[in-house]
C-alpha positions, 0 to 999 in steps of 0.5 A, a space after each residue: 607323114 605316113 608311116 612308111 615314110 618316118 621309117 625310110 627318114 629314122 633309119 637315114 638318120 642313123 647313117 652318115 651321111 644322112 645323119 647331119 642333115 636337117 629334119 625336112 630334108 630327111 622327109 624330101 628324101 624319104 618322099 623321093 626314096 624307091 626300094 628295090 630288092 635283090 636275092 643273094 647272088 643277084 647283080 645290082 650295078 654292072 660295071 660301066 652301065 649307066 647309073 641315075 640313083 644313089 644306092 643305099 643299103 637298108 639291109 642284107 650286104 653287098 659285094 663291091 668289085 674291081 673291073 678286073 672282078 676282084 674285090 674293093 668292098 663289102 657293104 652292110 646295113 646303112 653304108 651307100 654305093 655308086 657315088 662315084 658313077 653319079 659323079 663321074 658322067 653317070 656310068 658305073 664304076 664298081 660293080 656290085 652284087 648282093 651277097 645276101 637278100 637285100 634290101 636297097 634304097 634309090 636316091 634319084 640323081 638330081 637329089 643326090 646332086 641337089 643334096 651336094 650343092 647345099 650340104 657340105 659335110 653331104 659332099 664331103 662324104 661322098 666325094 671322099 672314096 675310102 681312107 681319102 676321108 680319113 685325111 678329110 678328116 685330119 684337115 677338119 680336126 685340124 683346121 682350127 689348131 695347130 698355130 705352133 705348126 703354121 708359125 715360123 721361127 722367122 716371126 718371133 725374131 725381132 732384131 739383128 743378132 748380138 755377136 761379139 769376137 772369140 777374144 773379147 773379155 767376159 767383162 766387154 761382153 756383159 758390157 755389149 749385153 747391157 747395152 744392147 738390153 740382150 739376155 744372150 749372144 753369139 760368139 763368131 770366129 771373125 777370122 772365118 766366113 762363110 763363102 757366098 758365092 752369089 754375092 749376095 748382101 748380107 750383114 757382116 755379122 751374119 756372114 761370120 762363122 758361130 763359134 758358140 753363144 753365151 747368155 746372162 745365165 752362163 756369165 753367173 754360173 761359169 763367171 761370177 761363180 767361178 770367181 773368173 778374173 773379167 779379162 778372160 777370153 769369151 770362148 773359155 765360158 761360151 757354150 760351143 757348137 750350140 742347138 740351132 733351129 732355122 728360120 723355116 722350122 715351125 715355132 713347134 720345132 723350136 719348142 720340142 729343141 728346148 724341150 729336149 735340151 733344157 735350153 732357154 735360147 735359141 740361135 736362128 740361122 738361115 741355112 748357116 749364118 746366123 740371123 736372130 736368136 730366139 728365148 724362152 719368153 719367145 716361144 712362150 707367147 704361142 705355146 699355150 700348152 705351158 709344156 716348157 713350163 712343165 720341163 723347166 719346173 721338173 729340172 729345177 725339182 730337186 728330189 723325187 717328192 718335188 717331180 712327184 707334185 708335177 703329175 697334176 701338171 703333165 695330166 693339165 698340160 696333155 688336156 690343154 694340147 689335146 684342147 687346142 686341137 694339136 695334132 697326135 703327132 705333136 702331142 706324141 712329141 711334147 709328152 715323150 720330151 717331158 718324159 725324157 725330161 723327168 727320166 734326165 732330172 732322175 739320172 742327175 739327182 742319182 750323180 748326185 746321191 752316189 757321185 759320178 759314175 764308175 765307167 761312161 754310160 748311156 741311159 737307153 730309152 725304148 718303145 713309144 718314147 723313143 718313138 716320140 709318141 708317148 701319151 699317158 697311159 705308157 710304162 717304162 722301157 729303158 735299159 742301160 749301155 755301159 762302156 766295154 770298160 765295165 767290170 761287174 764285180 767292181 761297177 755294178 753295185 753303182 749302176 744297180 742302184 742308179 738304175 732302181 733309183 731311176 725306176 723307182 722314181 719314173 714310177 712315182 712320177 706316173 711312168 708304171 713298171 714294166 711287167 716284163 721287166 724291160 728296165 735298166 734295174 733288170 740286169 739282163 738290160 744293164 750290160 757294156 756296148 759289146 754285150 748289146 752287140 751281141 744280143 743285137 746280132 743274134 736277135 737279127 740272126 737267130 729270130 724266134 718268138 722270145 727273141 723278136 718280142 724283145 726286137 718289137 721292143 729294143 729296135 725302137 731306141 734312143 740315148 735319153 742321157 750319157 755318152 749317147 754315142 753308145 746308143 748311136 752305135 747300135 742304132 747304125 748296128 741294127 740299120 746295118 744288119 736288119 736289111 741285110 737279114 731277109 730271115 728277120 724280116 720275115 720273121 718280124 713281119 710274121 710277128 707283126 701280124 699276130 695283132 690284127 684289127 677288130 673289122 669282121 667279114 663285114 667290116 662290121 666291129 669286132 669286140 672286147 667286153 671289159 669287166 663292165 660288160 660294155 663292147 670296147 675295142 682296144 685302140 693301142 693293141 688293135 690299132 696304133 700298135 699293129 701300125 708301128 710293128 708294120 711300119 718297123 719292118 719296113 723301116 729295118 728293111 730300107 736300112 732306116 735309123 729313124 724312130 718316129 713312125 712318121 719320120 720311117 714313113 718318110 724314109 719308106 717313100 724314099 726308097 719307093 719300098 711303097 707305092 705312095 698311095 698305101 703311104 698315105 693311107 698309112 699315114 692318114 690311118 696312123 695319125 688318126 687312130 692316134 688322135 681317136 686314142 688321145 682325145 679319149 684318154 683326155 676325157 677320161 682324164 676330165 672326168 678324174 677317171 684313169 686314162 686307158 686305151 679302151 673305146 665303146 664305138 656306140 658312143 661315136 657318131 656314124 660318121 666317126 664309126 665309118 673313119 674308124 672303119 676305114 682306118 682299121 681297113 688300112 690295118 688290114 690291108 698293109 697286114 696283107 701285104 706285109 705278108 705278101 713281102 715277106 714270106 714266111 721261113 724257117 725260125 730258130 728255136 729259142 736257145 
């Protein structure tokens, strides 16, 4: 083969979608390639003109324009253009002009069509326009994964639920459980029935209103251990209003339900009617990552040292989820549930050490754990919301010691101290509800750089332990007040623009350098964090109380604030960047290194770099819209 053809072949082999093609195919492409040279400013393709070749940028830079003349994209070495026209009637859809002196390879249309027909990876790449490639990449990534998401809870039900009436004596209930070989029963109110206007035939017990459940553990701890007589009505020892799951929910949702509430039995409902009961063992059959086992182990530990010993299991659980191709959403929710379990157990141990709290309180979490987006590399963001009966002189010593115990315990379990002091151990973040309401109101009414930083942390919030209604009160205040204060939304939007994606003028990566002189990108600081920030602004503008970024996008979609296409792009970009970050952390853990958020694009394939660029372009476009949607307004000076 001539040296010129070898050079063409080798260059094509460096870039998607040619990098996955066989060598003999690349040889054939090189033989058919024609070469063109365009000086800066020359038109390469005119919108609507006939087109018969795929165009490949060998060197230089090309601008792609829409029909109206507005800029659509900038392309550099290794990029292709003209594929949309070849696929849609051989007419140019987007015009192209040389931005610099450029060398272009022309690949004949018949050969292009042959490559599409013969190689799915090539066809998928050229048929996907812009951010739709992210969708394809994610679908491929999850194609063999997420059985937990695919399997419905109803598949786990092996029999109809066993139910007993409210007034049955516990000794008789125990006999029923023994005869039926079940570890739990549903307690029903025999005097109540769900209305059945359609007169659908259902079992009588399924039409009864569920009042509660009783498990074998309840019999041990609430009856035998307490020495209650056998004629005690079951209504006195049951769990009223239990956590439930719908039959059409995924097994993953059932798993999260058990993770969050540390429960081993879950009634399954078809709308409001009980149709079954699933147990921990039922879910474990499908739960190969053992996160349920880990949470169960957390609640069985009686010391900080015992909890600390589970840190290797936490890392192993994370790595197994990644190996099983779990989605970023699944990993984030599971890891956040585990983090909540550590926090709850430490609070229980603190109360056992210090005695009962002098006034009601709620331990509030913020940041990624509150959003259910936590990964391995994380620090603490938490606070205490106290009942308004709190008296600092009489009560603060107790809560200061409790907060310090929990903060030290979380640090021992791998959740680093917050460098900014956003922890309940800081007196400023250990306040009664009325003070917190004052904080939130001031931050919204008088935004300044310091309060905006607080807003970006505390406006992702959730109650993890105690009287959670205290935190729900703050959520309601936030949802109502933020949406009605345009100046705050504008200030928060401007703050969300401080962290920009790492893309240069030609959509090349703008790199940072670490201490080892490696060219890196901070996936969190330049990718997922800016996305989280701008999604938060839109969600608050909609008055949403959702915390998770994907759930916030659902809330935004319901208000029509953003076009459907823009929301889909945000969703795919967030999931993709999160997934790259998750897989990088898993690789670091497997290699025995501490996890971090820094990736080296040079280690990615050409296709992966394309996907990264598309995801970062979504961030850039979304930030441009944010600047347009919330124009700058005067900001208050710090008090």
